[in-house]
MARSE-94414 format. One record per residue: residue in three letters; residue number from 1; x, y, z of N, C-alpha, C in turn; chain. Coordinates in nm, 2 decimals. Last residue first. Layout:
# residues N
Ala|NUM|X|Y|Z|X|Y|Z|X|Y|Z|A
...
//
This chain:
# residues 201
Unk|201|2.60|-0.92|5.03|2.60|-0.83|4.91|2.65|-0.71|4.85|A
Unk|200|2.64|-1.04|5.30|2.74|-1.00|5.16|2.72|-1.00|5.06|A
Unk|199|2.48|-1.01|5.49|2.41|-1.04|5.41|2.58|-1.09|5.22|A
Unk|198|2.57|-1.21|5.77|2.59|-1.10|5.68|2.56|-1.13|5.55|A
Unk|197|2.31|-1.33|5.99|2.39|-1.33|5.90|2.44|-1.24|5.80|A
Unk|196|2.08|-1.23|6.09|2.20|-1.23|6.24|2.29|-1.25|6.06|A
Unk|195|1.80|-1.04|6.00|1.87|-1.15|5.96|1.96|-1.16|6.08|A
Unk|194|1.57|-0.92|5.95|1.64|-0.92|6.09|1.70|-1.05|6.08|A
Unk|193|1.37|-0.87|5.77|1.33|-1.02|5.78|1.46|-0.99|5.95|A
Unk|192|1.44|-0.60|5.71|1.30|-0.63|5.73|1.29|-0.75|5.84|A
Unk|191|1.72|-0.62|5.55|1.71|-0.59|5.72|1.57|-0.63|5.73|A
Unk|190|1.68|-0.84|5.35|1.73|-0.89|5.46|1.76|-0.83|5.60|A
Unk|189|1.47|-0.69|5.20|1.41|-0.79|5.28|1.50|-0.87|5.38|A
Unk|188|1.70|-0.44|5.11|1.53|-0.45|5.18|1.53|-0.63|5.30|A
Unk|187|1.86|-0.66|4.99|1.98|-0.54|5.12|1.74|-0.51|5.15|A
Unk|186|1.66|-0.75|4.77|1.74|-0.85|4.86|1.77|-0.76|4.96|A
Unk|185|1.64|-0.57|4.68|1.52|-0.59|4.75|1.62|-0.72|4.80|A
Unk|184|1.91|-0.47|4.53|1.82|-0.37|4.58|1.65|-0.46|4.79|A
Unk|183|1.94|-0.70|4.41|2.01|-0.67|4.52|1.90|-0.60|4.61|A
Unk|182|1.75|-0.72|4.16|1.77|-0.78|4.24|1.86|-0.74|4.42|A
Unk|181|1.80|-0.50|4.05|1.70|-0.44|4.11|1.66|-0.56|4.25|A
Unk|180|2.11|-0.55|3.95|2.05|-0.37|4.05|1.95|-0.34|4.09|A
Unk|179|2.00|-0.69|3.84|2.03|-0.74|3.92|2.03|-0.64|4.03|A
Unk|178|1.85|-0.56|3.61|1.80|-0.69|3.62|1.88|-0.70|3.81|A
Unk|177|2.06|-0.38|3.47|1.95|-0.35|3.57|1.84|-0.46|3.66|A
Unk|176|2.26|-0.65|3.40|2.22|-0.52|3.56|2.20|-0.46|3.61|A
Unk|175|2.06|-0.70|3.20|2.14|-0.79|3.26|2.11|-0.71|3.35|A
Unk|174|2.02|-0.48|3.05|1.90|-0.50|3.08|1.95|-0.61|3.20|A
Unk|173|2.30|-0.46|2.94|2.18|-0.34|3.04|2.11|-0.38|3.11|A
Unk|172|2.33|-0.61|2.75|2.42|-0.66|2.90|2.32|-0.55|2.99|A
Unk|171|1.99|-0.65|2.57|2.16|-0.65|2.63|2.16|-0.65|2.71|A
Unk|170|1.74|-0.57|2.36|1.80|-0.70|2.43|1.96|-0.77|2.46|A
Unk|169|1.48|-0.38|2.50|1.64|-0.34|2.38|1.67|-0.52|2.48|A
Unk|168|1.21|-0.34|2.51|1.27|-0.39|2.41|1.39|-0.39|2.34|A
Unk|167|1.19|-0.67|2.70|1.23|-0.56|2.76|1.25|-0.54|2.56|A
Unk|166|0.92|-0.95|2.70|1.04|-0.89|2.61|1.09|-0.73|2.66|A
Unk|165|0.77|-0.95|3.02|0.79|-0.96|2.84|0.89|-0.87|2.85|A
Unk|164|0.85|-1.05|3.28|0.75|-1.15|3.22|0.67|-1.05|3.08|A
Unk|163|1.17|-1.06|3.39|1.10|-1.00|3.32|0.94|-1.10|3.30|A
Unk|162|1.20|-1.17|3.74|1.19|-1.22|3.65|1.11|-1.12|3.52|A
Unk|161|1.37|-1.20|4.02|1.32|-1.11|3.93|1.31|-1.13|3.85|A
Unk|160|1.45|-1.30|4.38|1.38|-1.33|4.20|1.32|-1.22|4.12|A
Unk|159|1.59|-1.42|4.70|1.50|-1.34|4.62|1.51|-1.34|4.41|A
Unk|158|1.55|-1.56|4.96|1.57|-1.61|4.80|1.53|-1.47|4.75|A
Unk|157|1.80|-1.62|5.22|1.71|-1.54|5.17|1.72|-1.49|5.03|A
Unk|156|1.86|-1.86|5.46|1.86|-1.72|5.31|1.79|-1.64|5.29|A
Unk|155|1.92|-2.06|5.70|1.83|-2.06|5.61|1.93|-1.89|5.58|A
Unk|154|2.05|-2.31|5.82|2.03|-2.22|5.74|1.97|-2.22|5.75|A
Unk|153|1.79|-2.60|5.98|1.97|-2.58|5.94|1.98|-2.40|5.91|A
Unk|152|1.59|-2.66|6.08|1.65|-2.75|5.94|1.78|-2.67|5.91|A
Unk|151|1.46|-2.48|6.32|1.48|-2.63|6.31|1.50|-2.63|6.13|A
Unk|150|1.64|-2.17|6.42|1.55|-2.24|6.36|1.52|-2.35|6.27|A
Unk|149|1.91|-2.15|6.50|1.75|-2.06|6.51|1.64|-2.10|6.54|A
Unk|148|2.07|-2.34|6.37|2.00|-2.35|6.48|1.91|-2.28|6.59|A
Unk|147|2.26|-2.19|6.19|2.20|-2.30|6.20|2.19|-2.26|6.37|A
Unk|146|2.13|-1.80|6.05|2.23|-1.90|6.14|2.18|-2.07|6.14|A
Unk|145|1.99|-1.66|5.82|1.92|-1.74|5.98|1.97|-1.81|5.99|A
Unk|144|2.10|-1.54|5.60|2.02|-1.46|5.72|1.98|-1.52|5.82|A
Unk|143|2.26|-1.50|5.30|2.32|-1.58|5.37|2.18|-1.48|5.51|A
Unk|142|2.12|-1.50|4.98|2.17|-1.44|5.05|2.15|-1.48|5.22|A
Unk|141|2.12|-1.55|4.65|2.04|-1.61|4.74|2.21|-1.56|4.86|A
Unk|140|1.90|-1.38|4.40|2.03|-1.40|4.51|1.98|-1.48|4.59|A
Unk|139|1.89|-1.35|4.01|1.82|-1.38|4.17|1.97|-1.45|4.27|A
Unk|138|1.70|-1.24|3.71|1.81|-1.22|3.85|1.78|-1.29|3.93|A
Unk|137|1.62|-1.24|3.40|1.59|-1.28|3.56|1.70|-1.23|3.60|A
Unk|136|1.69|-1.14|3.14|1.49|-1.20|3.18|1.50|-1.24|3.28|A
Unk|135|1.92|-1.17|3.08|1.91|-1.07|3.08|1.72|-1.07|3.08|A
Unk|134|2.04|-1.31|3.36|2.01|-1.33|3.22|1.97|-1.22|3.19|A
Unk|133|2.23|-1.45|3.62|2.14|-1.33|3.56|2.18|-1.42|3.48|A
Unk|132|2.24|-1.51|4.01|2.27|-1.55|3.84|2.18|-1.47|3.80|A
Unk|131|2.48|-1.52|4.29|2.34|-1.51|4.26|2.37|-1.48|4.13|A
Unk|130|2.52|-1.70|4.64|2.49|-1.72|4.49|2.42|-1.64|4.43|A
Unk|129|2.50|-1.64|4.91|2.59|-1.75|4.88|2.60|-1.74|4.73|A
Unk|128|2.61|-1.21|4.84|2.57|-1.35|4.90|2.61|-1.52|4.89|A
Unk|127|2.73|-1.21|4.47|2.62|-1.15|4.58|2.55|-1.30|4.69|A
Unk|126|2.85|-1.16|4.12|2.91|-1.16|4.40|2.82|-1.10|4.39|A
Unk|125|2.74|-1.40|3.95|2.80|-1.24|3.95|2.78|-1.27|4.16|A
Unk|124|2.67|-1.61|3.63|2.72|-1.59|3.79|2.74|-1.40|3.79|A
Unk|123|2.41|-1.63|3.41|2.57|-1.57|3.44|2.60|-1.57|3.57|A
Unk|122|2.21|-1.83|3.21|2.24|-1.77|3.35|2.35|-1.73|3.35|A
Unk|121|2.11|-1.76|2.86|2.20|-1.87|3.04|2.21|-1.82|3.07|A
Unk|120|1.87|-1.75|2.68|1.93|-1.66|2.80|1.97|-1.78|2.90|A
Unk|119|1.71|-1.93|2.53|1.82|-1.84|2.44|1.90|-1.75|2.52|A
Unk|118|1.52|-2.02|2.74|1.58|-2.15|2.64|1.81|-2.05|2.63|A
Unk|117|1.43|-1.83|3.01|1.40|-1.85|2.88|1.55|-1.92|2.77|A
Unk|116|1.37|-1.85|3.31|1.51|-1.82|3.18|1.47|-1.87|3.06|A
Unk|115|1.21|-1.89|3.47|1.24|-1.77|3.45|1.33|-1.75|3.30|A
Unk|114|1.36|-2.15|3.60|1.21|-2.16|3.51|1.20|-2.01|3.50|A
Unk|113|1.57|-2.08|3.73|1.61|-2.10|3.61|1.41|-2.12|3.59|A
Unk|112|1.51|-2.02|4.02|1.53|-1.89|3.92|1.56|-1.93|3.77|A
Unk|111|1.41|-2.22|4.15|1.29|-2.07|4.18|1.43|-2.00|4.10|A
Unk|110|1.50|-2.45|4.08|1.35|-2.49|4.09|1.30|-2.32|4.05|A
Unk|109|1.83|-2.38|4.01|1.73|-2.45|3.96|1.56|-2.52|3.95|A
Unk|108|1.85|-2.28|4.17|1.86|-2.21|4.15|1.77|-2.33|4.04|A
Unk|107|1.87|-2.46|4.42|1.74|-2.35|4.45|1.72|-2.26|4.30|A
Unk|106|2.01|-2.68|4.33|1.91|-2.66|4.37|1.82|-2.55|4.38|A
Unk|105|2.26|-2.46|4.40|2.26|-2.51|4.26|2.08|-2.54|4.24|A
Unk|104|2.31|-2.42|4.66|2.25|-2.32|4.57|2.22|-2.37|4.47|A
Unk|103|2.14|-2.70|4.90|2.24|-2.63|4.75|2.17|-2.54|4.69|A
Unk|102|2.08|-2.45|5.19|2.05|-2.63|5.18|2.17|-2.59|4.98|A
Unk|101|1.96|-2.27|5.32|2.02|-2.24|5.23|1.98|-2.42|5.17|A
Unk|100|1.53|-2.25|5.32|1.64|-2.29|5.38|1.78|-2.31|5.22|A
Unk|99|1.39|-1.93|5.27|1.46|-2.08|5.26|1.58|-2.10|5.29|A
Unk|98|1.22|-1.57|5.34|1.32|-1.69|5.34|1.30|-1.85|5.28|A
Unk|97|1.17|-1.42|4.96|1.13|-1.53|5.07|1.28|-1.58|5.18|A
Unk|96|1.09|-1.15|4.68|1.23|-1.21|4.83|1.12|-1.33|4.90|A
Unk|95|1.01|-1.13|4.38|0.98|-1.23|4.54|1.05|-1.23|4.60|A
Unk|94|0.84|-0.91|4.14|0.98|-0.98|4.28|0.95|-1.02|4.35|A
Unk|93|0.77|-0.91|3.78|0.80|-0.94|3.89|0.89|-0.95|4.04|A
Unk|92|0.71|-0.68|3.49|0.77|-0.78|3.61|0.77|-0.78|3.68|A
Unk|91|0.44|-0.69|3.39|0.60|-0.67|3.30|0.65|-0.74|3.35|A
Unk|90|0.14|-0.78|3.28|0.26|-0.81|3.37|0.38|-0.81|3.33|A
Unk|89|-0.08|-0.71|3.15|0.05|-0.66|3.04|0.16|-0.65|3.18|A
Unk|88|-0.32|-0.85|3.22|-0.29|-0.81|3.09|-0.15|-0.80|3.01|A
Unk|87|-0.38|-0.65|3.44|-0.31|-0.77|3.43|-0.24|-0.83|3.30|A
Unk|86|-0.31|-0.35|3.28|-0.35|-0.44|3.39|-0.28|-0.56|3.38|A
Unk|85|-0.22|-0.20|3.00|-0.37|-0.31|3.04|-0.34|-0.43|3.20|A
Unk|84|0.01|-0.05|3.07|-0.09|0.02|3.08|-0.25|-0.10|3.07|A
Unk|83|0.16|-0.25|3.30|0.19|-0.18|3.19|0.04|-0.13|3.22|A
Unk|82|0.28|-0.42|3.65|0.20|-0.36|3.60|0.21|-0.33|3.46|A
Unk|81|0.50|-0.55|3.89|0.50|-0.42|3.82|0.37|-0.49|3.68|A
Unk|80|0.48|-0.64|4.15|0.48|-0.69|4.05|0.44|-0.56|4.02|A
Unk|79|0.71|-0.78|4.47|0.59|-0.67|4.38|0.64|-0.70|4.24|A
Unk|78|0.70|-0.95|4.85|0.65|-0.95|4.63|0.60|-0.77|4.59|A
Unk|77|0.84|-1.10|5.06|0.81|-0.98|5.02|0.82|-0.93|4.87|A
Unk|76|0.82|-1.32|5.35|0.83|-1.30|5.24|0.78|-1.12|5.15|A
Unk|75|0.85|-1.53|5.61|0.82|-1.42|5.55|0.85|-1.43|5.47|A
Unk|74|0.83|-1.79|5.76|0.63|-1.75|5.66|0.68|-1.57|5.59|A
Unk|73|1.02|-1.88|5.88|1.03|-1.92|5.75|0.93|-1.84|5.64|A
Unk|72|1.01|-1.68|6.13|1.05|-1.62|5.98|1.07|-1.72|5.87|A
Unk|71|0.91|-1.77|6.30|0.82|-1.79|6.23|0.88|-1.75|6.11|A
Unk|70|1.09|-1.74|6.55|1.05|-1.88|6.52|0.99|-1.89|6.35|A
Unk|69|1.03|-1.48|6.58|1.18|-1.51|6.54|1.18|-1.64|6.49|A
Unk|68|0.72|-1.28|6.53|0.80|-1.42|6.61|0.97|-1.46|6.50|A
Unk|67|0.66|-1.13|6.29|0.75|-1.05|6.42|0.83|-1.17|6.51|A
Unk|66|0.65|-1.13|6.00|0.57|-1.20|6.16|0.68|-1.18|6.22|A
Unk|65|0.55|-0.96|5.76|0.61|-1.04|5.85|0.58|-1.02|5.94|A
Unk|64|0.44|-1.00|5.38|0.43|-1.11|5.48|0.58|-1.10|5.61|A
Unk|63|0.38|-0.77|5.15|0.44|-0.80|5.26|0.37|-0.82|5.31|A
Unk|62|0.32|-0.61|4.78|0.28|-0.71|4.88|0.34|-0.82|5.00|A
Unk|61|0.24|-0.39|4.58|0.34|-0.39|4.67|0.30|-0.52|4.79|A
Unk|60|0.23|-0.32|4.18|0.14|-0.37|4.38|0.26|-0.41|4.45|A
Unk|59|0.30|-0.06|3.97|0.36|-0.11|4.14|0.26|-0.15|4.27|A
Unk|58|0.21|0.04|3.66|0.17|0.02|3.80|0.24|-0.08|3.89|A
Unk|57|0.31|0.27|3.45|0.32|0.14|3.49|0.32|0.18|3.63|A
Unk|56|0.18|0.34|3.12|0.14|0.34|3.26|0.20|0.24|3.34|A
Unk|55|0.33|0.32|2.83|0.21|0.52|2.91|0.25|0.46|3.05|A
Unk|54|0.65|0.18|2.80|0.44|0.18|2.85|0.42|0.31|2.93|A
Unk|53|0.89|-0.04|2.74|0.77|0.07|2.71|0.64|0.11|2.77|A
Unk|52|0.96|-0.27|3.00|0.93|-0.23|2.82|0.88|-0.06|2.81|A
Unk|51|1.25|-0.20|3.18|1.10|-0.23|3.19|1.10|-0.20|3.03|A
Unk|50|1.56|-0.20|3.28|1.49|-0.31|3.20|1.32|-0.35|3.20|A
Unk|49|1.54|0.16|3.31|1.63|0.02|3.17|1.57|-0.09|3.17|A
Unk|48|1.38|0.17|3.51|1.36|0.27|3.42|1.42|0.16|3.26|A
Unk|47|1.47|0.04|3.70|1.38|0.01|3.66|1.35|0.02|3.53|A
Unk|46|1.81|0.13|3.76|1.78|0.01|3.65|1.62|-0.04|3.67|A
Unk|45|1.69|0.38|3.79|1.69|0.38|3.68|1.76|0.23|3.66|A
Unk|44|1.59|0.31|4.08|1.48|0.34|3.98|1.51|0.39|3.85|A
Unk|43|1.80|0.17|4.22|1.66|0.15|4.19|1.60|0.18|4.02|A
Unk|42|2.04|0.29|4.28|2.05|0.25|4.19|1.94|0.17|4.05|A
Unk|41|1.98|0.40|4.53|2.02|0.46|4.43|2.00|0.42|4.39|A
Unk|40|1.77|0.13|4.70|1.94|0.15|4.66|1.94|0.33|4.55|A
Unk|39|1.58|0.07|4.82|1.61|0.23|4.85|1.73|0.28|4.77|A
Unk|38|1.32|-0.16|4.85|1.45|-0.13|4.90|1.48|0.02|4.88|A
Unk|37|1.10|-0.30|4.73|1.19|-0.31|4.65|1.37|-0.26|4.69|A
Unk|36|0.92|-0.26|4.90|1.00|-0.44|4.92|1.12|-0.42|4.83|A
Unk|35|0.76|-0.05|4.78|0.86|0.00|4.91|0.95|-0.17|4.99|A
Unk|34|0.71|0.03|4.44|0.69|-0.10|4.57|0.84|-0.05|4.65|A
Unk|33|0.77|0.35|4.38|0.74|0.22|4.35|0.71|0.14|4.47|A
Unk|32|0.67|0.64|4.38|0.56|0.52|4.38|0.58|0.43|4.31|A
Unk|31|0.92|0.77|4.51|0.80|0.73|4.58|0.71|0.68|4.53|A
Unk|30|1.09|0.71|4.26|1.08|0.63|4.36|1.00|0.61|4.55|A
Unk|29|0.90|0.70|3.93|0.97|0.79|4.11|0.99|0.67|4.19|A
Unk|28|0.93|0.73|3.60|0.92|0.60|3.66|0.98|0.67|3.82|A
Unk|27|0.68|0.80|3.35|0.79|0.82|3.45|0.79|0.77|3.53|A
Unk|26|0.59|0.58|3.03|0.57|0.67|3.19|0.73|0.71|3.22|A
Unk|25|0.67|0.75|2.72|0.66|0.66|2.80|0.71|0.68|2.97|A
Unk|24|0.40|0.90|2.52|0.51|0.83|2.59|0.52|0.76|2.70|A
Unk|23|0.19|0.76|2.23|0.20|0.82|2.44|0.33|0.78|2.48|A
Unk|22|0.14|0.66|2.03|0.26|0.77|2.05|0.29|0.81|2.15|A
Unk|21|-0.08|0.50|1.91|-0.03|0.50|1.96|0.16|0.52|1.99|A
Unk|20|-0.25|0.77|2.13|-0.17|0.62|2.06|-0.18|0.59|1.92|A
Unk|19|-0.15|1.09|2.11|-0.26|1.04|2.07|-0.15|0.89|2.01|A
Unk|18|0.05|1.34|2.12|0.05|1.21|2.19|-0.06|1.16|2.20|A
Unk|17|0.03|1.50|1.95|-0.04|1.57|2.01|-0.08|1.41|2.10|A
Unk|16|0.27|1.41|1.78|0.28|1.58|1.83|0.15|1.54|2.00|A
Unk|15|0.20|1.18|1.70|0.26|1.16|1.77|0.31|1.30|1.83|A
Unk|14|-0.07|1.29|1.50|-0.04|1.22|1.66|0.10|1.17|1.73|A
Unk|13|0.07|1.42|1.31|-0.01|1.50|1.44|-0.04|1.41|1.53|A
Unk|12|0.20|1.28|1.22|0.29|1.29|1.26|0.24|1.44|1.41|A
Unk|11|0.00|1.06|1.05|0.10|1.02|1.17|0.20|1.11|1.26|A
Unk|10|-0.10|1.26|0.94|-0.17|1.24|1.04|-0.11|1.15|1.11|A
Unk|9|0.09|1.27|0.77|0.03|1.39|0.84|0.00|1.41|0.95|A
Unk|8|0.16|1.08|0.65|0.27|1.13|0.71|0.18|1.17|0.81|A
Unk|7|-0.14|1.05|0.52|-0.09|0.93|0.57|0.04|1.01|0.68|A
Unk|6|-0.20|1.28|0.32|-0.24|1.28|0.45|-0.20|1.17|0.55|A
Unk|5|0.10|1.12|0.18|0.10|1.29|0.24|-0.01|1.30|0.34|A
Unk|4|0.05|0.80|0.16|0.01|0.94|0.11|0.09|1.02|0.19|A
Unk|3|0.25|0.51|0.12|0.17|0.58|0.16|0.16|0.76|0.14|A
Unk|2|0.09|0.19|-0.10|0.14|0.37|-0.11|0.12|0.37|0.02|A
Unk|1|0.05|-0.14|-0.02|0.02|0.00|0.01|0.06|0.12|-0.01|A
//
């Protein structure tokens, strides 16, 4: 189909007046993100880098904190980011919870790898007992509760960040952004859960 001058003018007009599909990308401000993502100075820039373009970002915060030290296995922290279509445009999820330290590889296989498409291999980075990331997911397994405090041995903070929709730019910058988000969320959870072991974050 030939492109006419009227089509060009209409497209330019739509862009100028922000008529969809040329709606501007929404701004992300620290005050509007989930509290459970923490307060790292890298957090907002990382979210801007990691999230696909959208005219709206909706942050949904979830937190379950129990005061009794013996019940810390049930503590969890969650954040979900939706785009303009609500539940149909889920973009990013962050889940942090207390888990038995056990095997780092078992943790990767069970909690991180399922979010990694085959074309995006996980690579290690230094954080906690284990840190792994691709350009679709990042996970950190950080020490929290020492052996002897809770039945079952040592417990760690498991933090997993997953992109539910493709970012517009598939590059190393996205991977680093997910790492920064995971690290900030892990730091928040480690503090709120009153962990006794150094996080090594």
